[in-house]
C-alpha positions, 0 to 999 in steps of 0.5 A, a space after each residue: 500500500 502507498 501513502 495516504 493523504 486526506 483532503 476536505 471537499 465541499 459538496 460541489 467540489 466533490 460532485 465535480 470530482 465524482 464527474 471526473 473519475 466516472 470516466 476513468 479507465 481500467 477496472 474498479 472496485 466501488 464499495 459502499 459501507 454503512 456506518 454500522 458495517 464500517 470497516 468490518 464489511 470491507 475488511 470481511 474476508 468473506 466479502 469478495 474484493 479480489 484482486 484488491 482486498 488486501 490493499 483495501 483492508 490495509 488502507 482502512 486500518 490506517 490510524 488517520 482513516 480509523 480516527 476520522 471515520 469514528 469522528 464522522 460516523 457516516 460509513 464510507 465509499 471506496 473507489 479502488 482502481 488499478 492505478 491512481 484513483 484509490 479513494 476512501 470517501 467519508 460523506 457528510 451523512 450516514 450511508 443507508 446500505 452495503 454494496 459492492 460494484 465491479 467495472 466502471 466507478 459507481 459514482 451515481 449512488 453517492 452523487 444522488 446521496 449528496 444532491 438530496 435536500 435534507 432538513 438539518 438542525 444546527 445548535 451552536 452554544 457557548 456560555 452566554 450566547 446561542 445560535 440555532 437553525 433549521 435548514 432545508 438544503 441551503 435554505 434557512 427555515 427557522 433561526 434564532 440567536 440570543 444571549 444570556 448573562 452569566 457571571 464570570 468566575 469570582 476570585 476573592 475567595 470565602 463566602 463571597 466566592 461561594 455565593 457567586 459560584 451558586 449564582 453562576 450555576 443558577 444563571 447557567 441553568 436558566 440560560 440552558 432552559 432558555 436555549 432548550 425552549 428555543 430549540 423546542 420552538 424552532 425544531 418541533 415543526 420540522 423534526 430534522 433528520 440530523 442535528 449538529 452541535 458546536 460551540 462549547 463541547 461541555 454544554 451538550 450533555 447538560 443541554 440535553 438534560 434540560 431539553 426534552 426534544 433533544 432527549 427524544 432525538 438524541 440518536 439524531 445528534 451527529 458525532 461531528 462537533 462544529 468548532 466555532 468560537 462564537 455562537 452567532 448568525 455568521 457562525 451558523 451559516 458557516 457551520 451549514 457549509 461545514 456539515 456538508 463537507 466530506 473527507 476524501 483519502 487518496 491512497 497512492 499506488 506504490 508502483 505508480 508515479 503521479 
């Protein structure tokens, strides 16, 4: 197996890339693997992957692929050609089935999957600010941003410090209840098929505890965490582009010179 390099692709860029490899010469194995089967399905010796099975299993076992596949949690599409095109694609959303194709690269299923217009929920929260939205494709169906005052940590010590700590905890609970109510109001009419969270990672669990809607839809919360510093409308729109990105690993052929 050659070296493994990873790149992030926007939806439009990946669609263009699929069009390019569709006409690639030579025989290919194309493997679609849903999340619950990854990497086991493609690594199972009983799945007929001749003549590339060993190479594919070695690529799927690399640290980078394993780590990012766990972070995405969406399965993978593998395009494995005889020469330059040896790709592992982690799509932005979970693949529905396991399939193996031989011959021409089978890009049409992934193309249709990426083009599907989905209803997504985005929740960005830091202590003191939030931005939530429901999107159908690129269109915002609902959005709401807001703030809530939370005392900064008090450093004087003694009773004063404890009193401020209690007040801060009360303010945090009030803030989380406020955000939970906004989520109920915005998400309830749409029931997004997937929910993405970003901002302060430590807020997610206490927010779920305060939000009956998220408790009921916890299976829809994506493994992927959105790293944003501020929870505002600009970050919300930027995060929508981020959740639609795919990660592509290019595995070079050891005997092929690019």
